[in-house]
C-alpha positions as CSV (number, residue, x, y, z in Angstrom):
1,X,33.7,-90.9,45.4
2,X,35.6,-87.6,45.7
3,X,33.8,-86.2,42.7
4,X,30.4,-87.1,44.2
5,X,31.4,-85.4,47.4
6,X,32.6,-82.3,45.6
7,X,29.4,-82.2,43.5
8,X,27.2,-82.6,46.6
9,X,29.1,-79.8,48.3
10,X,28.6,-77.5,45.2
11,X,24.9,-78.2,45.2
12,X,24.6,-77.4,48.9
13,X,26.6,-74.2,48.4
14,X,24.2,-73.1,45.5
15,X,21.1,-73.9,47.6
16,X,22.5,-71.8,50.5
17,X,23.5,-69.0,48.1
18,X,20.0,-68.7,46.7
19,X,18.3,-69.0,50.1
20,X,20.5,-66.1,51.5
21,X,20.0,-64.1,48.3
22,X,16.2,-64.4,48.6
23,X,16.4,-63.6,52.3
24,X,18.1,-60.3,51.4
25,X,15.4,-59.4,49.0
26,X,12.7,-60.3,51.6
27,X,14.3,-58.1,54.2
28,X,14.4,-55.3,51.7
29,X,10.7,-55.7,50.9
30,X,9.6,-56.0,54.6
31,X,11.6,-52.9,55.6
32,X,10.2,-50.9,52.7
33,X,6.5,-51.9,53.1
34,X,6.2,-52.0,56.9
35,X,8.4,-49.0,57.8
36,X,9.6,-46.9,54.9
37,X,6.4,-46.5,52.9
38,X,4.0,-45.6,55.7
39,X,6.3,-42.9,57.0
40,X,7.4,-41.8,53.5
41,X,11.1,-42.1,54.2
42,X,12.5,-41.4,50.8
43,X,16.1,-42.6,51.1
44,X,16.7,-42.9,47.4
45,X,16.2,-45.9,45.1
46,X,13.1,-47.1,43.3
47,X,11.3,-47.4,46.6
48,X,11.9,-43.7,47.2
49,X,10.7,-42.8,43.7
50,X,7.6,-44.9,44.1
51,X,6.7,-43.1,47.4
52,X,7.0,-39.8,45.7
53,X,4.9,-40.8,42.7
54,X,2.3,-42.3,45.0
55,X,1.6,-38.7,46.2
56,X,0.2,-38.0,42.7
57,X,-1.1,-41.4,41.5
58,X,-2.7,-42.8,44.7
59,X,-4.7,-45.4,42.7
60,X,-1.5,-47.4,42.3
61,X,0.2,-48.9,45.3
62,X,3.9,-48.1,45.9
63,X,4.7,-51.8,45.1
64,X,3.0,-51.6,41.8
65,X,4.8,-48.3,40.9
66,X,8.1,-49.9,42.0
67,X,7.4,-52.9,39.7
68,X,6.7,-50.7,36.7
69,X,9.8,-48.6,37.3
70,X,12.0,-51.6,37.8
71,X,10.9,-53.2,34.6
72,X,11.5,-50.0,32.7
73,X,14.9,-49.5,34.2
74,X,15.8,-53.1,33.4
75,X,14.9,-52.5,29.8
76,X,17.0,-49.3,29.8
77,X,19.8,-51.2,31.5
78,X,19.9,-53.9,28.9
79,X,19.9,-51.3,26.1
80,X,22.7,-49.1,27.5
81,X,24.7,-51.6,29.7
82,X,24.2,-55.0,28.0
83,X,25.9,-57.6,30.2
84,X,26.4,-54.9,32.9
85,X,22.7,-55.6,33.8
86,X,23.0,-59.2,34.9
87,X,20.4,-61.9,35.4
88,X,20.8,-61.8,39.2
89,X,20.0,-58.1,39.2
90,X,16.9,-58.6,37.0
91,X,15.8,-61.5,39.2
92,X,16.2,-59.6,42.5
93,X,14.5,-56.5,41.1
94,X,11.4,-58.4,40.0
95,X,11.3,-60.7,43.2
96,X,11.7,-57.6,45.5
97,X,8.9,-55.8,43.7
98,X,6.6,-58.8,43.8
99,X,7.3,-59.4,47.5
100,X,6.4,-55.8,48.3
101,X,3.1,-56.3,46.4
102,X,2.3,-59.5,48.3
103,X,3.0,-57.9,51.7
104,X,0.8,-54.9,50.8
105,X,-2.0,-57.1,49.8
106,X,-1.8,-59.3,52.9
107,X,-1.6,-56.5,55.5
108,X,-4.5,-54.1,55.6
109,X,-3.6,-50.4,55.0
110,X,-5.4,-49.4,58.2
111,X,-2.7,-50.9,60.5
112,X,0.0,-48.5,59.2
113,X,1.9,-46.8,60.6
114,X,2.6,-49.7,63.1
115,X,3.6,-47.4,66.0
116,X,3.4,-43.8,67.1
117,X,7.2,-43.6,67.3
118,X,8.5,-42.3,64.0
119,X,12.2,-42.5,65.0
120,X,11.9,-46.2,66.0
121,X,10.3,-47.0,62.7
122,X,13.0,-45.1,60.9
123,X,15.6,-47.2,62.7
124,X,13.9,-50.5,61.7
125,X,13.5,-49.2,58.1
126,X,17.2,-48.5,57.9
127,X,18.3,-51.8,59.6
128,X,16.1,-54.0,57.5
129,X,16.7,-52.4,54.1
130,X,20.4,-51.8,54.9
131,X,21.1,-55.3,55.9
132,X,19.0,-56.7,53.0
133,X,21.0,-54.6,50.5
134,X,24.3,-55.7,52.1
135,X,23.3,-59.4,51.8
136,X,22.4,-58.9,48.1
137,X,25.6,-57.0,47.3
138,X,27.6,-59.7,49.1
139,X,26.0,-62.2,46.7
140,X,27.5,-60.1,43.9
141,X,24.2,-58.7,42.7
142,X,22.0,-55.7,43.4
143,X,18.3,-54.9,43.7
144,X,18.4,-53.0,40.4
145,X,16.6,-49.6,40.3
146,X,18.9,-46.7,40.8
147,X,22.0,-49.0,40.7
148,X,21.3,-49.2,37.0
149,X,21.0,-45.4,36.8
150,X,24.3,-45.1,38.6
151,X,26.0,-47.5,36.1
152,X,24.7,-45.4,33.2
153,X,25.9,-42.2,34.8
154,X,29.3,-43.8,35.3
155,X,29.5,-45.0,31.8
156,X,28.6,-41.7,30.1
157,X,30.3,-39.2,32.4
158,X,33.8,-38.7,33.8
159,X,32.8,-40.1,37.2
160,X,35.0,-43.1,37.9
161,X,33.4,-44.2,41.1
162,X,30.2,-46.2,41.1
163,X,29.6,-45.2,44.7
164,X,29.7,-41.5,43.8
165,X,27.3,-42.1,40.9
166,X,24.9,-44.0,43.2
167,X,25.2,-41.3,45.9
168,X,24.4,-38.5,43.4
169,X,21.3,-40.2,42.0
170,X,20.0,-41.2,45.5
171,X,20.8,-37.8,47.0
172,X,18.7,-36.0,44.4
173,X,15.7,-38.3,45.2
174,X,16.2,-38.0,49.0
175,X,16.1,-34.2,48.8
176,X,12.7,-34.0,46.9
177,X,10.6,-34.5,50.1
178,X,11.7,-31.1,51.3
179,X,9.7,-29.6,48.5
180,X,6.6,-31.9,48.1
181,X,6.1,-33.5,51.6
182,X,7.6,-31.6,54.6
183,X,10.9,-30.6,56.1
184,X,10.9,-33.3,58.8
185,X,10.4,-36.1,56.2
186,X,13.1,-34.5,54.1
187,X,15.5,-34.5,57.0
188,X,14.7,-38.1,57.9
189,X,15.2,-39.1,54.2
190,X,18.6,-37.5,53.8
191,X,19.7,-38.9,57.2
192,X,18.4,-42.3,56.2
193,X,20.4,-42.3,52.9
194,X,23.7,-41.7,54.7
195,X,22.8,-44.1,57.6
196,X,22.0,-46.8,55.2
197,X,25.2,-46.3,53.2
198,X,27.3,-46.7,56.4
199,X,25.2,-49.7,57.5
200,X,25.6,-51.5,54.1
201,X,29.4,-51.0,54.2
202,X,29.6,-52.3,57.7
203,X,27.5,-55.4,57.1
204,X,29.3,-56.2,53.9
205,X,32.7,-55.9,55.6
206,X,31.5,-58.1,58.5
207,X,30.0,-60.8,56.2
208,X,33.0,-60.9,53.9
209,X,35.7,-61.1,56.6
210,X,37.8,-64.2,56.6
211,X,40.8,-65.3,58.7
212,X,44.4,-65.4,57.5
213,X,46.0,-68.0,59.8
214,X,49.7,-68.4,60.5
215,X,50.8,-71.3,62.6
216,X,54.3,-71.8,63.9
217,X,54.7,-75.3,65.3
218,X,57.1,-78.2,65.8
219,X,54.2,-80.7,65.5
220,X,52.6,-79.9,62.1
221,X,51.3,-83.3,60.9
222,X,47.9,-83.4,62.7
223,X,47.2,-79.7,62.0
224,X,47.9,-80.2,58.3
225,X,45.6,-83.2,58.1
226,X,42.9,-81.3,59.9
227,X,43.1,-78.3,57.5
228,X,42.7,-80.7,54.5
229,X,40.2,-83.1,55.9
230,X,38.5,-81.3,58.8
231,X,37.8,-77.9,57.4
232,X,38.5,-78.8,53.7
233,X,40.9,-75.9,53.0
234,X,44.4,-75.8,51.5
235,X,47.6,-74.6,53.1
236,X,51.2,-73.7,52.4
237,X,54.0,-74.8,54.7
238,X,57.7,-74.2,54.9
239,X,60.6,-74.7,57.3
240,X,62.0,-72.0,59.5
241,X,64.3,-71.6,62.5
242,X,63.2,-70.1,65.8
243,X,65.3,-66.9,66.5
244,X,65.3,-67.4,70.3
245,X,65.5,-71.2,70.6
246,X,67.3,-72.1,67.4
247,X,64.8,-75.0,66.9
248,X,63.5,-76.0,63.5
249,X,59.9,-75.1,63.1
250,X,57.2,-75.5,60.5
251,X,55.2,-72.5,59.4
252,X,51.7,-73.2,58.1
253,X,49.6,-70.6,56.4
254,X,46.0,-70.9,55.4
255,X,42.8,-68.9,54.9
256,X,39.4,-69.9,56.1
257,X,36.1,-68.3,57.4
258,X,35.5,-67.5,61.0
259,X,33.6,-70.6,61.8
260,X,36.4,-72.8,60.4
261,X,39.0,-70.7,62.2
262,X,37.4,-71.4,65.5
263,X,37.5,-75.2,64.8
264,X,41.2,-74.8,63.7
265,X,42.1,-73.0,67.0
266,X,40.5,-75.8,69.0
267,X,42.4,-78.4,67.0
268,X,45.7,-76.6,67.4
269,X,45.2,-76.3,71.2
270,X,45.0,-80.1,71.5
271,X,47.4,-81.1,68.7
272,X,50.2,-78.6,69.5
273,X,49.6,-76.6,72.7
274,X,53.0,-74.8,72.3
275,X,52.2,-73.6,68.8
276,X,52.4,-69.9,68.0
277,X,49.2,-68.8,66.1
278,X,48.5,-65.5,64.4
279,X,45.0,-64.8,63.1
280,X,44.4,-61.7,60.9
281,X,41.1,-60.4,59.4
282,X,41.2,-60.3,55.6
283,X,38.9,-59.4,52.8
284,X,38.5,-59.9,49.0
285,X,40.3,-63.2,48.7
286,X,40.6,-64.5,45.1
287,X,41.0,-68.2,44.5
288,X,39.2,-71.5,44.7
289,X,36.8,-71.7,47.6
290,X,36.5,-67.9,47.7
291,X,36.0,-65.4,44.8
292,X,36.9,-66.4,41.3
293,X,37.2,-62.9,39.8
294,X,38.3,-59.4,40.8
């Protein structure tokens, strides 16, 4: 029975994972087609390259150019990086390009740009593509494209940081509009590159935040049972002595997500109102129920 429950939970987790993963790819495609491409915001990446190339090969749509570039980069990635170019990156790269193509085919070109406010469309472009990229990165994958270029730069140069490699490749792309489009578009593109970087970091940090909970109580039994059976987490407990009262206490420590932490706080309030509870934000937890590898 316990094995069936665990198997069912794993299946649900995988379904949720792939739904969220595909949501990230869809947000990326919507932000690119509806807002970035019509205004030619070149904020790096394959979408930026496809916007630039579309200036010279207008008979191909930006989505078609992006699909061709992504396939070529995936081939290069498998040659130079091997396992560094994973299945999830290849999957996301192809799905993202196909979704762009479908959106372009379903929405007439005459409706673009959607508004007369270029700055508002810039904001939506950065929000959608930034949040989409963050969701994909949080799923331990990427949308491919210039991420593959960055991995190759990192492998064959002295650059130790993947972030620096990615910034170098994207910054070069973002600066090109100054020369082939106009200064305003170039300024928007460079600004968008940095804005997206900060947004991605912020969203990833917010998504990956968990709670490290320390509970000091004289009535630990109900709380321990709730951690195991109510939120399905483990805990560590040990005895301690209160410095002010001299009473024997039990200290319980556990890690859970924010939703589970809220449930745990409510349970503690009713099971042990006098308990002393400390909640701390924490990231990059390794272990069962969280991440399996560094």
